[in-house]
C-alpha positions as CSV (number, residue, x, y, z in Angstrom):
1,M,0.0,-0.2,0.0
2,I,2.9,2.3,0.7
3,L,4.7,1.9,-2.6
4,S,1.3,2.4,-4.3
5,S,0.9,5.4,-2.9
6,L,5.4,6.2,-4.3
7,Y,4.0,5.0,-7.0
8,A,1.1,7.4,-7.2
9,T,3.0,10.4,-5.6
10,A,5.7,9.9,-8.7
11,F,3.3,9.5,-11.1
12,V,1.9,13.3,-10.3
13,I,4.7,14.7,-9.7
14,A,6.1,13.5,-13.3
15,L,2.9,14.8,-14.5
16,Q,3.3,18.2,-13.3
17,A,7.2,18.3,-14.7
18,Q,5.6,17.6,-17.8
19,F,3.1,20.1,-17.8
20,A,6.2,23.1,-16.1
21,A,8.4,21.9,-19.2
22,T,5.5,21.8,-22.4
23,D,6.3,25.5,-24.3
24,A,2.6,25.0,-24.8
25,P,-0.1,22.5,-24.4
26,T,-0.7,19.8,-27.0
27,A,-3.2,17.3,-28.0
28,M,-1.4,14.4,-26.5
29,S,-0.6,16.1,-23.5
30,P,-2.5,15.1,-20.6
31,K,-5.1,17.4,-19.7
32,V,-7.2,15.4,-16.9
33,L,-5.9,13.0,-14.4
34,F,-8.3,10.5,-12.6
35,R,-8.3,8.6,-9.6
36,W,-10.1,5.7,-8.8
37,N,-10.1,2.0,-6.6
38,D,-9.4,-1.2,-8.6
39,Y,-11.0,-4.4,-7.9
40,R,-8.4,-4.8,-5.1
41,G,-9.2,-1.2,-3.6
42,Q,-5.8,-0.2,-4.5
43,I,-6.0,3.3,-5.4
44,N,-5.0,4.6,-9.5
45,Y,-3.9,7.1,-11.0
46,G,-4.0,8.3,-15.0
47,D,-5.6,9.5,-17.8
48,R,-8.1,6.9,-18.3
49,P,-9.6,4.4,-15.2
50,P,-11.3,1.3,-16.6
51,L,-14.7,0.0,-17.0
52,D,-14.4,-1.5,-14.0
53,A,-13.3,1.3,-11.7
54,Q,-14.7,2.2,-8.8
55,N,-14.7,5.7,-7.0
56,V,-13.8,7.5,-9.8
57,L,-12.7,11.0,-9.3
58,R,-11.7,13.7,-11.8
59,I,-8.3,15.9,-10.8
60,D,-8.2,19.5,-12.8
61,L,-5.1,20.6,-13.3
62,L,-5.5,22.2,-16.2
63,T,-3.8,25.4,-16.4
64,I,-5.4,28.8,-17.6
65,G,-6.6,27.8,-21.3
66,E,-5.3,28.5,-24.4
67,H,-7.9,31.4,-25.4
68,T,-6.4,33.1,-21.9
69,Q,-2.4,32.6,-22.9
70,S,-3.4,34.5,-27.1
71,L,-4.7,38.1,-25.0
72,L,-1.2,38.2,-23.2
73,P,2.0,40.3,-23.4
74,Y,4.7,38.2,-25.1
75,Q,6.7,38.2,-21.3
76,V,3.8,37.6,-19.5
77,R,2.4,34.8,-22.1
78,R,6.3,33.1,-21.8
79,A,6.4,33.0,-18.3
80,A,2.9,31.1,-17.8
81,S,3.8,28.8,-20.5
82,N,6.9,27.8,-18.8
83,F,6.1,28.3,-15.1
84,P,2.1,28.2,-15.0
85,V,0.3,29.4,-11.8
86,M,-2.1,27.3,-9.9
87,L,-3.6,29.1,-6.8
88,F,-5.4,26.8,-4.3
89,T,-7.9,28.5,-1.9
90,A,-11.3,27.8,0.3
91,K,-14.3,29.6,0.8
92,N,-14.5,31.9,4.3
93,C,-10.2,32.2,3.9
94,P,-9.2,36.0,4.5
95,P,-5.6,35.1,3.2
96,C,-6.5,33.8,0.3
97,G,-8.1,36.5,-1.1
98,T,-5.4,38.6,-0.2
99,A,-3.5,36.0,-2.3
100,R,-5.6,36.2,-5.0
101,E,-6.0,39.9,-4.8
102,F,-1.7,39.8,-4.9
103,L,-1.5,38.5,-8.2
104,N,-4.4,40.5,-9.7
105,K,-2.6,43.1,-8.7
106,R,0.8,41.8,-9.8
107,G,-0.8,40.8,-13.2
108,V,0.0,37.3,-12.5
109,P,-2.4,35.0,-15.2
110,F,-3.6,31.9,-13.0
111,A,-6.3,29.2,-12.8
112,E,-7.7,28.3,-9.1
113,R,-8.6,25.4,-7.7
114,T,-10.9,25.6,-4.2
115,I,-10.3,22.9,-1.9
116,E,-14.1,21.9,-0.9
117,S,-14.0,18.7,0.0
118,G,-11.9,15.6,2.1
119,D,-11.3,14.4,-1.9
120,D,-10.0,17.7,-2.8
121,A,-7.7,18.4,0.5
122,M,-5.9,15.0,0.2
123,E,-5.4,15.6,-3.9
124,L,-3.6,18.8,-2.4
125,K,-1.8,17.3,0.4
126,R,0.0,14.9,-2.3
127,L,0.7,17.4,-4.9
128,T,1.9,20.2,-2.8
129,G,3.0,18.7,0.4
130,A,0.0,20.9,2.1
131,E,-2.0,20.7,4.6
132,G,-4.1,24.2,4.1
133,V,-4.2,27.2,2.0
134,P,-3.9,29.6,0.5
135,V,-0.9,27.5,-1.6
136,V,0.2,28.4,-5.0
137,T,1.7,26.3,-7.4
138,L,4.7,27.5,-9.6
139,G,5.0,24.9,-12.7
140,A,5.7,22.0,-9.9
141,Q,7.4,24.4,-7.3
142,P,5.0,24.9,-4.2
143,L,4.7,27.6,-2.3
144,L,3.3,27.3,1.0
145,A,1.2,29.8,2.6
146,F,1.1,33.7,1.8
147,N,4.0,36.1,2.4
148,P,4.3,38.3,0.0
149,D,8.5,38.5,0.1
150,D,8.7,34.4,-0.9
151,W,6.1,34.8,-4.1
152,N,7.7,38.1,-5.1
153,N,10.6,36.4,-5.2
154,A,9.4,33.6,-6.8
155,L,7.5,35.2,-9.7
156,D,11.1,37.3,-10.6
157,A,13.1,34.5,-10.8
158,T,10.5,32.2,-12.5
159,G,10.1,35.4,-15.2
160,Y,7.0,37.3,-14.5
161,P,6.8,41.2,-14.6
162,G,7.5,42.9,-11.7
163,S,4.3,45.1,-12.7
164,S,1.1,44.2,-14.1
165,M,1.1,44.2,-18.2
166,L,-2.1,42.4,-18.8
167,P,-4.3,44.1,-20.7
168,R,-7.5,46.9,-18.8
169,S,-10.0,44.0,-20.4
170,F,-8.3,40.8,-19.0
171,R,-10.3,38.9,-16.7
172,Q,-9.2,36.0,-14.8
173,E,-10.6,32.5,-15.1
174,P,-13.2,31.2,-12.2
175,A,-12.5,29.1,-10.1
176,R,-13.4,25.4,-9.8
177,P,-12.7,22.5,-7.7
178,L,-10.2,20.5,-8.1
179,T,-11.8,17.4,-7.6
180,A,-14.8,16.3,-8.8
181,K,-16.4,12.7,-9.1
182,A,-17.0,11.1,-12.7
183,T,-17.5,8.2,-14.3
184,P,-15.0,6.2,-16.1
185,P,-14.4,7.3,-20.1
186,P,-15.7,4.9,-22.5
187,A,-12.9,2.0,-23.0
188,A,-10.8,2.8,-26.4
189,Q,-11.6,1.1,-29.7
């Protein structure tokens, strides 16, 4: 059981590294990750659960959309494609609002995932090692808790501009839950 958890963690880290390493999403890059239990009760991860999978959970690892990225100035688009930013938040969390406002003022495009259930919390801990929010990931690197100095240093190091270069009409994509119950997709033919 511990060995399968280690394999699952290594798999997700490899997926995060793949997302951080690609310049732009391709048709072959995994956009959705699933977690499920097999007939033995063992937890598995992959992009296509089998038909007999139980307790299927869809994990939303999508970063900002291609259409949104096309609206960004070059320097921001380059930083966002090399180090996509994902903000993990929860409802009724004042530091989460402060972190969101900080990223918006700095002009950083980000995907926001909300932690609303025990499954969300479990996946957050597995993905980032964090047990609380807010957490931001820059590519595969998590920054735990909100500390403006640490966040500014990390954003500077990854190539994000020091002040907003976003057009006034730019709007962040709405927040979505990190996980959602799902049915297995049909088997490939």
